[in-house]
N, C-alpha and C positions, 0 to 999 in steps of 0.2 A: 385505488387498487395501488399495494405497497411494490416500492422496488424490491427485487430478490437481493438477500443477501448480497453484500460485493464479493468478488473474485479475487482473493490477493496473489499477485503475482511480482515476481521479481522486477526492477527496474528494465535489465535485459530484453526479457518478456514484452514489456509495454513499449519498448521503441521497437523492437523489430513488428509487432502487432501493429504500428501505428505506419510504419513503415508499407508493412503490407495493404494496409487498410486503403493507405492514400494513395495507392498505386504505384510508389517508387522503388517495388521488388522488379515485376516483370513489366514490360510495357501493353499498353492496349492496343488491339489493331486499329481502331478507329476513334477520331473525334467526338464524334457522338457517343460513345462507350463512356467516354473519359466526363463530359458534360453532365450525361445522365446517373453516374455514378457519384461524382462531388456534387452533384445540383447546380454549380454553377461555375464557371472560371472567369476571374476578376479579370476585364479587361481597363489599361491603363496606356494613356495617349505617349509619354514618357519613353524615347526611345535614345537611352547612352550608351547601350549595349544590348539591344535587342528589349522588344515590350515584355512587359508583365505577363502578358498570356501565353507570349512564344516560350518564355522561359518555363512556365507550368506545364505546358503540352508537350515539349521536345524533350521533356524527363519521363514524360508517359505514355506516349505514343511512337507507334515504330517508324520510323521514317517519314517523320514529322517535318516538314520543312516554312521556312519562313511566308507569311503569309496565307499558309495553311486555312485557319480558323476564319478569315476572311470568306474565301469562297465556299468552306461548309454551312456558313451562315445563308451568303450575299449571292451564291454561284458565279460572283466575280471577285478578282483578287484586287487589292489597292490600285495597282500601277493599270490594271486595266482600263480602255478607253471610257468616258463616262458615258457614252450612249451605248456599250453594249449591256443585253437586255438581263438582269436581274432575275433570280428565281420568282416564280408567281408565289401568292400566297399559299396555295394549296399542297407547294412541295418544298415550302422553308419548314427544317429539322430545328430552328430555333431564333432567339431576338436576341435583341441588345436592349438593358434597360438597366435603371438604378436600382440596386439590392433595395427592397423595402426596409431594413432595418438598420443597412450601413452606410446608403449612400452613395456606396462606388457600384461605377459600371461596371457589367456582367453578361457574360454570355448564359441563356437559360436555356432549356428546352421548350419548345412551342408551347407544348400543353399546360405549361404552369401560368401563362398569362391572365388568368382569370384572378389568383391571388393577387396581383397586382393592384388593382381595384379602388382595394380601401385608402392605401398609400397615394395614389393617382389622386383620388376625390380630396383627399386631405391635403395635399400640395395645393390645389387650384384656390381652396378655401382661405390660406395661411399666407399673412404678410411676407415679402421677404423677394431679396432681389436674387437670388439662386433659387430657380424653380416657384419661386412664391406666387400669390396674385397676380393677374396683371394689374398694371393699372392704366387708365383712360387710354395716353397715346398708345401703349402697347397692345390694348385690344382692338384699335383702330387697326395697327399695321397686323397683328396677326390674324385678323379677319381678311385682309389682303393678302397675306401669305396663302393662307390656306386656301382663296381661291384661286392663285396662282397655282398653287401644286395641283390642286384639280384639274386646271383646264391644261395646264402644261407638262405633268408628272414630277418625278422626284427633283428637287432640287436644296441646292446648299444655299445658306447665309450670302455668300457671296452672288449670287444670281438672285438675289433680292435689290431694287434701286432703291436705295434710303441709306442718304447717307448722317443721320441720325446717330447719336451717341450714347451711351449708358452704363453704368456700372452693373457687374454681376455677381458683386460680393468680394471679387478679388482685383480686378481692375477696371479702367475702363475700357469699353468694347464697341462695335456696331451695335444701334438697338436690334436689328434683325437679327445676328447674332444671339442676344440675350434673349429675343421675344424666341424663335427657334428652340432655345435651349428647355423655357421655361414648357414650350406646347408639347414639348417631349416628356416634364416631367407632369405633365398634366394628361398626359395621354391620347393626344390629337395629334399629332405626327409621332411617326417612328424612325427612328436609322434603317433606311433602306438598303444601304453600303456604306462604305469609306471610298474615299477617294485623296490619294495622295495624305493620309491622315484624317481628313476635314470629314466631317459626318454629310450625308447626303439623306434628307429626309423623306418621305413619302406618305399617305394617309396609312392609319392603322388598317384598312379593310383591304389597302393592297397586300398588307405584309403577315396579317394574322388570318388564316383560315375562316371561314364563315361560321364554322360548327362550335369555335371555340369562343369566338365574337360573342354567340348569343346565348352560351352560358350564362346559368343565373350567377350572380355573386357570393361568394362564399361568407360564410357566416362570420364574424370575428373571435369565436373559437376555433373554428377550422382553419383560418387564418393563421391564428397561433400556435397551432399544431403543425403546419404547415413549417412554417418560420423556424419553429425548434428543429423539427426535423433535416430542415436544410443546413442548421451548423451543425447537426449531427454528421450528415452526409458529407459536408463538406472536408470536416477535419478528423471524423473518425473515431478519434479519443479525445474528448475536451471537456470542461469544466460548465457547469449548468448551473443557470440561475434559477433562486427560488422559484420565480414565475414561469422559468421554463420547464423543470421537471414533471409538475402536475400534466403536462399536457402529451408527455410523451413515456409515462411509464410503463406503458406494454409494450414498448419496444424497446425498450433500453435494459443495459446490464453496468451495475458500478461495479468499476475496478480498482482495487488499492496497490499503489505498488511504493508505498511509503507512508511516513504516519500524517501526511498532510490529507486534505479532504479528499474524496474521492472523484476520480475522472469517470465521464461515462463514453458507453460504445454503443452500438445498436447489437442485439441478438443477433441479427442475420450475419455479421462479421465474427461470432465468437468462436467458429471453426478455425481462422486465423491466428489465435491465441498459440493453437498447436503446429504452426507453419514452420516447414524445415527448409524452405527454400530463403536462401541466403540471397541478401542485396550486394549489388557490386562493387567490391573492396575498392576501386579508383575515387578518384578524386570528382564529383559531382558539382557543377554551380547551380541554386536554386534560384528558384525568384527571391526576391526581396519578400514579398507576402505569400510564399507558396503555403499552401492548406497546412503542411506539416509543422510552421513554424508561428502560424499567426496569432496562437495563443501566448505570448511571451509568458506568462505566469508558469504555465503548465510545462514550455520550454527549458526554463529555468529549472523546476524539479525534475523533470525526467530526463534533459538531455547536460544537464549542469551547463548550458549555455546561455548567455545572454546576448542578445541581439535587438538593436532599434533601426527600421530604415530610419538614414539619414537626409533625406529630400528636402524636408521640411525643417530641419534643425540648422540654425547658423553655422556658416561655415568657420567660423571660430570654436564652434562646441562640439564639431564631427568629431566622433573617435574612430570612424572606420571610412569616412567617406559618401561623398554625395550617393552614389547607387552601388553602394557595397553589397556581392551576393554571397548568401551563406554559401560555406563548403561540407559538403554532406561525403563523408567516406565508411562506405560500408556501411554498421550501427550509428555512427559517432557525427555529431557534426564540430568541427573542428576549427571554424574561422571564417574568413572573408575573404575576397577579391573586388575591390573597386577596379572598374572597367571602365573605358571608353572609345566609342568607335571616333576613328578620324575618317570619314568617307571620303574626303578629298584625297588623302594620302593611301586611302583605300587598305587602313591599319587596324588592329586593336589592341591597345594600349594598355599596361596595365600600370592604374597610378598609383594601387597602394595595397599590398597584400598582409596575409596573417594566413600562414599556411605549415605547421610543424613537420619539423621531419621526423619519420622518414615517406610522409605524403608529398607527392609531386602535382605542382600544381598545372606545370606546362602543359601537360596535353589535354588537361579540361580544355584551358584557355585556348588553343588551337581549335579544339573542336566546334567551341563556341564560334572561333574567327571564319572556320570553317562554312557554320552554317547561317553566320551572316554574310558571306561571299567578303570578307576580309581577309588580309595576311597576318 
């Protein structure tokens, strides 16, 4: 099936569409609505001035509070006692796992579990220190870990009595942690909750409802279509690869806003091209990997905004800062703010900033400080 002829719109219309479609014009009532709309919410353990998923969700969910995603997924918050009961499998609305194509941790709707099986099987057979095939010593410890979790319930790596060390691909760590991370990648353990930032694992049958576990594995063609649709759902206006487009031709509309190659949106979003609801004009702090800005080439073309998350950039080469947050004001991306929490002093510090006049950064920083219970 051929893609319909491209719709030509002005860059301003395309920008407004992107904001509306990714949920940055009007907040959603609940977390489940955002996850179902975007397909997933990326989770990152770094907590420099709030975690990645907190920034994504606080800009989209009415009255969102720090830690609400954990409570939504697990029924408990990060700071709740470790012995507090979590949600049973039949009541879990979502799960946390590695994105099959990107390798990043994210929260997904519980119904998406079958689409992860191919990536899980592939990792278990591929050698590698990060989520790859288990070595002989790792297999022995893996069997003991699964036996202990079966008998004792959900556990973290710190609860496994083994002082052996191993590499996880980045640094030297306890072998128990490396093995449990691999078992997560292989789907033999899943994250049951987090406690003070650490992963607590349990058996899949205690987290994924039985009827979903029993579903047959989707075909490669079905998974390819789901993956392409997931990209469209996450970003709503995005460029597609030649290998992705054939799987979603009946679902997408090509959009031209300049002389470059077309971007694509979902047909179900087309009414938003005519939306007259305006985004807030005040400065807002976005997540470094917010769905709006993850396609860097498209962001450069559409917003005339160049941005790179510099966490993994050597300090001497950073232009914005270690954890600089992009600034959104109305329909424009205007700059960045490098912020850092100082928990012992109960402060949120502005390390660096680029916020052109007449825009005011201070209200946005104060709002984030309040969100983080800082001054």
